[in-house]
Structure formats: structure tokens, C-alpha cells
N, C-alpha and C positions, 0 to 999 in steps of 0.2 A: 504493499499498499503505501503511495506517495503521499507525503506531507504537502500542503501549499507552501508557497516560497515563504509566506509570512511567517507560518508556524514554524517551517523548517529553522527560520533564523531565530522564532523566539525559543524554541528548544535546543539550540545549539551549546555546546560546552561552555562556551564564555559566558553566555547569558544565564544558564544554569547555575553557574559558579557564584554569580551575583546574587543568588538568592540567600547563599550561605556566608556566614561570617565565623572566622577562627578567633578566638579568646581565651585568655587565661582563666581557669575556674580555681577557687581556693579549696584544699582538702582540710577537711576536720572543722573545728568550730570557727565561726566569724563573728562579728558583731550582730549581722543580720540572723544567725541562727541560735544565739545564745538564748533568745526568749523562748524558742522551740525546745531546746536542751530543757531549760529549767522546768517548762511544763512537763515534759517526760518525764522527767526526775521526780516531780512531785507525785506523778501519778505512779510511781513505784519502780518506773523501767529505768535501767542504767543505760547510760550513753557512754561509750569508750572516749577517751581522749587521745586522740590522733597528735600525730606530731607535727602537724601542718605540712604546707606545700601547696602545690599548683600542678594542673593537668592542663593541657589543651581540649578545648570545648569546641565544639561546632554548633551554631544555632541558627534557625532562619532568622537573620535579623539583617541581613546584607542589602544592598542598594535595591533589588528587586524582590524582595520580600513580598510585597503585596501578591504577585503572580502565583496564585493557588496551584493553577496547573503546573506551571514550573516546578513548584514545589514537590508536588506528589511524582510528576515526572523524574524530577532527579532522586527520590526516594524510591521508586521503583527500579532505576538503572543501576543503582548502586546496591541493591538488596542482594544478598546471596542467593536467594531463592528464585530470581526473577526467571529461571528456566522452567520454572513451572507454571507460569503464566500461559494462557492459552494464546495461540496464535491467531485465532478468529475468533467471533462469538459462536455461541452454539450452533449446531447445524441445524436444529429446529426451528423454523422459521418463525413460528409464531411466539418463542423464546427469545432467542437473539441475545442472550445474556453472555456476559465476558465472565471466565471462571477461572479458578487455579486447579490444574491436572494434577490427578492423583496417578494417571499412567502417562508413558511418553506419548502416545498415540491417541490419546484421548480426545474425541470431537465434540462430545456433548456433554453438559453442564451437570447432568444426573441420570441417575438408572431409568428415571420416568421418561426422560427425553431419549435417552437411547432407545428404549422400547419403542417408543412411537415413530423415530425414525426408521427402525429397521423394521417395523410394521409398516408403515409408508411404502418403504423401499420393495417389499415383499409383495404388497397388494398391485402396485405398479407393475412388478413383473409378471404377477398372475395376470391382470388386465391385459398386459401387452401377449402374453402367451395365448389366451382367449380371442384376443382380437386375430392373431396369426391363423388360428383354428378356424375362426368364422369365415375368414378371408379365402382359406382353401376350400371350406364345404362351398362358398358361394362361387368359387370359379370351377369348382365338380359340376355343381347345378347348371351353371351357364352352359358348360360343354354339352351337358345332356338337352339343354333347352334346343341348342343349335341344331340338334341333330332329330330331334323327335317331335315338336310340336308347334303349332301355330298362335298360341297364346302369347301375350305380352310377356317380355322377358323378365321383368321385375316379379310379375305374379306368379310366375313358375318359380322363380328362386326362391321367393318368399316362401311359396307353399311346401317347396322341399327341404328347406334350412329352418325354418322359423324365424328368418331374420326380416325385419321392417324394409317397408319402402323407403322409409327415411335412412336408415343404415346403409341400404344399398347406393342411395344417391350420395349420401356423404362419402362414401367409400371411392365410387367413380370420380366425384369432384375432386378428391384428394389425390388420386392417381394410383390409389391402391389396388383397385380392381377396375379391369378393363370392361367395359361395356361390350357385350357379345355383338359381332356384326348381324345385321339384319339378315333373315334368311331370305335366300333367292325365292322369287315368284315360282312355283312350280308351275311347267306349262301345262294347260289344260288341253286335252284332245277332245276335237268336236266330233 
């Protein structure tokens, strides 16, 4: 899937970097945390005394921090489990959810959607198989009509196969069935 040029620029690495800010954070007690420590100690909780120090901390407070989509995009691409994200939405068209894969080749979001998609595929295959069988029956009946009777061909084929006039017309119009040649007039002897 190709991103529009505006979004490609918006989600480029330099712009995603602008969402975040790297700063030093203190370890241990600070004047800001002393009140919380006192409250915990009054409640009977022991808070250990750390020696202090600092660590590097990253926070979404950079120049571009208001761009929520960029924030979430940067979280997604740096997540070690990003390979579990689906490549496309659920294959069930009425669902269309994005999901986290449990298996490498997973294409639907749930077992329910998988069952629906598989059942739809199976039904489509059965319909196609029945359509091919109906065409074969119609062709055989049309060949019989060419050699046997003077009745209109659609009526003959319909009576032989149980297919409707509408079905036969549609099959001819779609090119799936060839309309039989009209029967030559038999010469009448006087």
C-alpha cells in the first residue's frame, strides 16, 4: 500500500523523531516524590532509600508531540512485536478489522470470521460446480433438440433439464451457452 506524499513526509523518520524528547530523570527520592514517600510510610509501607542518580528517559514531549498519529506510528514501528501485526484488514469484508496475528499466515481476526470466509469460499465453489453441471446438461439437451423436434429450443431444453427460460437466456447472453442453430426446414413432398 502506498502512502500519499503528505503522509509519507509526515511519517518519515526525521518527523517521527520530533515527537519524542530525550531527557535525564532522577533515580530515588526527589523533592517531588518526598510527599508520596511520606504518605506510603504512614500507611505502613516501607520505601527503600536509593543512592540516587539519573537515567535517560524518553517522553512524547518533542516539537511534534501533538501529532497523535505520528506518536502511535512511532510506537508501532519500534515495538519488538511489530511482526505480529496483520498486513491487511480481516478478509471477511463485513468485518475489516485490523488485528494482532496469533499465527504467521493468519488472515482473519477470529475463528468466527475464519469460519465465515471458509464457508463463503466453499459455497462459491459449490455454486460454480453446479453452474458447470447445469451448462453441461443444457448443452446436451440443446444437441438433442437439434436432431429431434420442432418445438422452440428454450422450451425443449427447459423441459429436459428443469432450467428456467431466464437461466437459459442469461447463459446465452453471458456467452456461457451457445444458442443452438435453428433447424433447417425440411423439404415437403407434394
